[in-house]
C-alpha positions in Angstrom: -6.2 -23.1 -1.5 -5.1 -23.3 2.0 -5.4 -25.8 4.4 -8.0 -23.8 6.2 -11.0 -26.2 7.2 -13.6 -24.4 5.0 -17.3 -24.1 7.2 -20.2 -22.0 6.4 -18.1 -19.7 4.8 -14.5 -17.7 5.7 -14.4 -14.3 6.6 -11.2 -12.1 6.8 -10.9 -9.1 8.6 -8.4 -6.7 9.0 -7.1 -3.0 10.7 -5.5 -0.9 8.5 -3.9 2.8 9.0 -3.3 4.5 12.4 -4.6 2.8 15.9 -7.7 3.7 18.1 -9.3 2.5 20.6 -12.7 0.4 19.5 -10.8 -2.2 17.0 -10.4 -4.9 19.4 -14.3 -4.5 20.0 -15.1 -4.4 16.3 -13.1 -7.2 15.6 -14.6 -9.2 18.6 -18.4 -8.2 17.0 -17.7 -9.6 14.3 -15.5 -13.1 15.3 -17.9 -13.8 18.0 -21.3 -13.4 16.3 -19.3 -15.1 12.6 -18.4 -18.0 14.5 -21.7 -18.8 16.2 -23.5 -18.3 12.8 -21.2 -21.0 11.3 -18.5 -19.4 9.6 -14.7 -19.1 10.4 -13.2 -16.2 10.7 -9.4 -15.3 9.7 -7.8 -12.0 10.9 -5.4 -10.4 8.3 -2.4 -9.5 10.3 -0.9 -5.3 9.4 -3.4 -5.2 7.5 -2.9 -4.9 4.3 0.9 -5.6 4.5 -0.2 -8.7 5.7 -2.7 -9.9 2.7 1.1 -9.1 0.5 3.4 -10.8 2.3 1.7 -14.1 2.8 3.6 -17.1 1.1 1.5 -18.9 -0.8 3.2 -22.6 0.2 1.2 -24.9 2.8 4.7 -25.2 4.6 5.5 -21.7 5.2 5.4 -20.1 8.4 2.3 -17.3 7.8 1.8 -16.9 11.8 3.4 -12.8 11.0 0.6 -12.8 8.2 -2.5 -13.8 9.5 -4.2 -16.0 12.2 -7.7 -18.2 12.9 -9.8 -15.9 15.4 -11.4 -17.9 18.5 -14.0 -16.5 20.6 -11.1 -16.8 23.6 -8.9 -14.9 21.8 -11.4 -12.0 20.7 -12.7 -12.4 24.3 -9.4 -11.5 25.8 -8.8 -8.2 23.7 -12.5 -6.8 23.1 -12.4 -4.7 25.8 -9.0 -2.9 25.1 -7.5 -0.2 23.0 -5.6 -0.9 20.2 -5.5 -3.3 17.5 -4.0 -6.6 18.6 -4.3 -7.8 14.9 -1.6 -4.7 14.4 -1.8 -1.9 11.1 0.2 -0.5 9.0 0.0 2.1 6.0 0.5 -0.2 3.2 -1.1 0.1 -0.3 -0.9 -2.8 -2.5 -1.9 -0.9 -5.6 1.4 0.9 -4.9 4.1 -0.9 -3.2 7.6 0.9 -3.3 10.7 -1.5 -4.7 12.1 -0.6 -0.9 9.1 -2.4 0.4 8.3 -5.9 -1.3 8.2 -8.8 0.0 11.3 -10.9 -0.5 9.4 -13.6 -1.9 8.0 -11.2 -4.9 11.4 -8.7 -5.0 12.1 -10.7 -8.8 8.9 -11.1 -9.8 8.3 -7.2 -9.5 11.2 -5.0 -10.5 9.4 -1.6 -10.9 9.6 1.6 -8.2 6.3 1.5 -7.6 4.1 -2.3 -7.7 0.7 -3.1 -8.3 0.8 -6.1 -6.0 -3.2 -6.6 -6.4 -2.9 -9.9 -8.0 -1.3 -11.3 -5.8 -3.5 -10.2 -3.2 -6.6 -11.9 -5.0 -4.2 -15.2 -4.9 -3.7 -14.7 -1.0 -7.1 -14.5 -0.8 -7.9 -17.5 -2.4 -5.2 -18.9 -1.2 -6.8 -18.7 2.6 -10.2 -19.4 0.9 -11.5 -16.1 2.1 -15.0 -15.8 1.1 -15.8 -12.3 2.4 -13.4 -9.3 3.5 -14.3 -6.7 6.5 -11.6 -4.2 6.1 -11.8 -1.4 9.2 -10.1 1.8 8.6 -10.0 5.6 7.3 -10.6 6.6 3.8 -6.8 5.3 2.7 -7.8 1.6 3.7 -11.0 1.5 2.6 -10.5 2.7 -1.0 -7.6 0.5 -1.5 -11.0 -2.1 0.1 -13.1 -0.2 -2.8 -10.6 -1.4 -5.8 -10.4 -4.7 -4.4 -14.1 -4.6 -4.3 -14.1 -4.0 -8.1 -12.3 -6.8 -8.6 -14.6 -9.3 -7.5 -13.8 -9.4 -3.6 -17.1 -9.7 -1.3 -16.4 -6.3 0.5 -18.3 -4.7 3.5 -15.9 -2.1 5.3 -15.9 -0.7 8.8 -15.2 3.3 9.3 -12.4 3.9 11.6 -10.5 6.8 12.4 -10.2 9.6 15.0 -10.4 12.3 12.7 -13.7 10.8 11.8 -13.3 12.2 8.3 -14.7 8.9 6.4 -17.2 9.8 3.9 -21.1 8.8 4.2 -21.2 7.9 8.0 -21.7 10.8 11.2 -19.3 8.5 13.1 -15.7 6.7 12.4 -14.4 4.1 15.3 -12.1 6.4 17.6 -13.3 9.7 17.1 -15.6 9.7 20.6 -12.2 8.4 22.9 -10.3 11.6 20.8 -12.5 14.3 22.1 -12.5 12.6 25.2 -9.5 12.2 26.0 -8.6 16.0 24.5 -11.4 17.3 26.9 -9.8 15.8 29.7 -6.3 16.7 28.6 -6.7 20.3 28.3 -8.4 20.4 31.4 -5.4 18.8 33.4 -3.3 21.3 31.7 -5.1 24.5 31.8 -4.0 24.8 35.5 -0.3 25.1 34.8 -1.6 27.7 32.5 -3.2 29.5 35.1 -0.9 29.5 37.8 1.7 30.5 35.0 -1.0 33.0 33.4 0.3 31.8 30.0 -1.4 30.6 26.4 -2.0 27.1 26.4 -1.5 26.0 22.6 -2.4 22.5 22.1 -1.7 20.8 18.9 -4.3 17.9 17.8 -4.5 15.1 15.1 -6.6 16.6 12.1 -5.1 17.0 8.6 -7.6 17.6 6.5 -10.6 17.8 8.8 -10.9 19.8 11.8 -13.3 17.7 13.9 -11.4 16.8 16.3 -10.7 20.5 17.2 -14.1 21.5 16.9 -15.5 19.8 19.0 -13.3 20.2 22.2 -13.8 23.4 21.7 -17.3 23.4 21.6 -17.8 21.7 24.6 -15.5 24.5 26.4 -12.1 22.8 26.5 -10.6 25.6 24.8 -11.5 29.4 23.9 -10.8 29.1 19.9 -9.5 26.7 17.7 -7.9 26.7 14.3 -8.4 24.2 11.3 -7.3 22.5 8.3 -10.6 24.1 6.7 -10.1 27.6 6.7 -6.1 29.2 7.0 -6.0 31.9 9.8 -4.5 35.1 10.7 -2.3 35.0 13.1 -2.7 38.7 14.3 -6.6 38.0 14.7 -5.7 34.6 16.8 -3.2 36.4 19.4 -5.6 39.6 19.9 -8.7 37.1 20.4 -6.1 35.1 22.9 -5.4 38.2 24.4 -8.6 39.2 25.0 -10.1 35.8 26.3 -6.7 36.0 28.7 -7.9 39.1 30.1 -11.3 38.0 30.9 -10.3 34.8 32.7 -9.7 35.0 35.9 -6.8 33.1 36.1 -5.4 34.9 33.0 -4.7 32.6 31.2 -5.9 31.4 27.2 -6.4 28.3 25.3 -6.5 27.0 21.8 -6.6 24.0 20.1 -4.3 24.0 16.8 -5.6 21.4 13.9 -1.9 19.6 12.9 -3.6 19.9 9.2 -4.4 24.1 10.2 -2.1 26.6 8.4 -1.2 30.1 8.7 -3.0 33.1 5.8 -0.5 32.7 3.1 1.1 29.3 4.1 1.4 25.9 4.0 1.0 22.3 6.0 3.7 21.9 8.4 6.0 18.9 8.0 8.1 16.7 10.2 10.1 15.3 6.9 9.5 15.0 3.6 9.3 11.3 3.8 6.0 10.2 2.7 3.9 6.6 3.2 2.0 4.8 0.5 -1.0 7.0 0.4 1.5 9.8 -0.5 1.0 11.6 2.8 4.0 13.0 4.8 4.1 12.9 8.6 2.2 16.5 9.8 3.7 18.0 13.2 4.7 21.4 14.6 2.1 24.0 13.5 1.5 24.0 17.1 5.0 25.2 18.1 4.6 27.9 15.2 1.8 29.5 16.9 3.2 29.2 19.9 6.3 31.3 19.2 4.0 33.7 17.2 1.3 34.5 19.5 4.8 35.3 22.1 5.8 37.3 19.6 2.8 39.2 18.7 1.4 39.8 22.1 3.1 42.9 23.5 1.2 44.8 20.4 -1.9 43.5 22.1 -0.8 43.6 25.3 0.5 47.1 26.5 3.9 46.5 25.3 4.0 43.0 27.8 4.7 39.7 26.1 2.9 36.4 27.0 4.9 33.3 27.1 2.7 30.1 26.8 2.5 26.3 27.5 2.3 24.1 24.4 1.8 20.2 23.9 1.5 17.7 21.1 -1.4 15.5 22.5 -0.4 12.8 19.2 -0.7 9.6 20.4 -2.3 10.2 23.9 -5.6 10.9 22.6 -5.6 7.6 20.4 -4.0 5.2 23.1 -5.5 3.3 26.3 -9.1 1.7 26.4 -12.1 3.0 24.6 -15.0 5.0 25.8 -18.6 4.0 26.1 -19.6 5.0 22.5 -16.4 3.5 21.4 -16.9 0.3 22.8 -21.0 0.4 21.8 -20.9 1.7 17.9 -17.8 -1.0 17.0 -19.9 -3.9 18.4 -22.9 -2.9 16.3 -21.1 -1.9 13.4 -19.5 -5.5 13.7 -22.9 -6.9 14.4 -24.3 -4.7 11.0 -21.2 -6.0 9.0 -22.2 -9.9 9.7 -26.1 -9.0 8.8 -24.9 -7.9 5.2 -23.2 -10.4 4.9 -25.9 -13.6 5.7 -28.5 -11.2 3.7 -25.8 -11.5 0.7 -25.0 -7.7 0.0 -21.6 -7.0 -0.1 -19.7 -3.9 -1.4 -21.4 -1.6 1.6 -20.0 0.5 4.2 -21.7 0.3 7.4 -22.3 3.8 9.2 -24.0 6.1 11.4 -26.4 8.9 9.6 -28.8 10.9 12.0 -28.5 8.5 15.2 -29.5 5.4 12.9 -27.5 2.5 12.1 -27.0 2.1 8.2 -25.2 1.2 5.2 -24.2 3.3 2.1 -22.5 1.8 -0.9 -19.0 1.5 -0.5 -17.7 4.2 -3.5 -18.9 7.2 -1.2 -15.4 6.2 0.4 -13.8 7.5 -3.1 -16.3 9.5 -4.3 -16.2 12.6 -1.9 -14.6 14.0 0.9 -15.6 14.8 4.3 -14.9 17.8 6.1 -16.0 20.5 8.2 -18.7 23.0 6.3 -16.9 26.6 7.4 -20.3 28.5 7.0 -21.9 26.3 8.6 -20.6 25.1 11.7 -17.3 28.0 12.0 -17.0 31.2 13.0 -14.1 33.3 10.7 -14.6 35.7 13.0 -14.1 34.4 16.7 -12.2 31.5 15.4 -14.3 28.9 17.0 -17.3 26.9 16.5 -20.8 28.5 16.1 -23.4 28.1 18.4 -26.7 27.7 16.8 -29.7 26.1 16.3 -28.9 22.1 17.5 -32.5 20.6 16.9 -32.2 17.6 15.0 -28.8 17.6 14.6 -27.2 14.4 14.9 -25.3 13.4 18.1 -21.6 15.1 17.2 -23.7 18.3 15.8 -21.2 19.2 12.1 -20.8 15.6 10.9 -23.6 14.9 9.3 -23.4 15.7 5.4 
């Protein structure tokens, strides 16, 4: 075991996957409460990367792999966006040979290597009794694997796509929706000034919530989502109709990065994939823009309509958290501590129908969370349905 002094118990915490506002408030909530309950908290740096790169030697410099957290450290970061523990898309069970830590390169020689035995030894070396990973379904799916290996895991859902199964809400989603609405409203003045189409590409690989909610809130006329392959002629005709009814002669569409044309597939920036098998998406917004311009004369009396296109990307995941992404992470962190104090593990803290709760961790790998097209998306109008809202959750379409 490492030289770390053990008190009532040691809690490890890490953040994996993409950064979002709200991670630091969650880390703060866990740390402050844990310390006051008599526990020590270790922040594992760079997600699962720190867990595989640690060197089990008391004399080794592991400052890049973990740090002992204090109230002073987390209080300074707790009001800010991003994650001060840093992040990565490392998958310890599938580490390519080229990504192996130097000290493990002689021991592991396959093209793809399972470093789970090293992770388990490293957690033991640090004296970690309980582990709280904060992440999306990729990061947390490995937490499920560790739980099955005997690690006492309590997970916190985070992803701006809001697509972790089992919960209505994931940290980062509200700020993403808020930023998308703000930036769309900012850009509509230029679209109106030049009487153009405004095409905004937003995150959403498999789930269209980040396009649906801003559209429902009035930020856009139409949205296209991964769950439904859309017809570009239909979108063009709708956009021109919207434009003609707008006194400023413009219309707006939000395009999920995972959206696909009828008969087409997802658009990738390149073929390089991360350890979870995901290639980087990007470019569907540009293609939609070009096709809208090309097809516009067909529905606009022979006159071509130009466009303004913008990929919102990291702009909606940067900066400080909004109110919801300050409050929910605080609650999630305390929920995780409650479970540890009560001796319950293998759980995911969640929000369901406006109430905080917890569900079995295995829900992460046993189902998928996507937009229910029949219930919430009009395939004729390419936008969300406006139907009865009584007893719906806060974000309308996020309950399974």
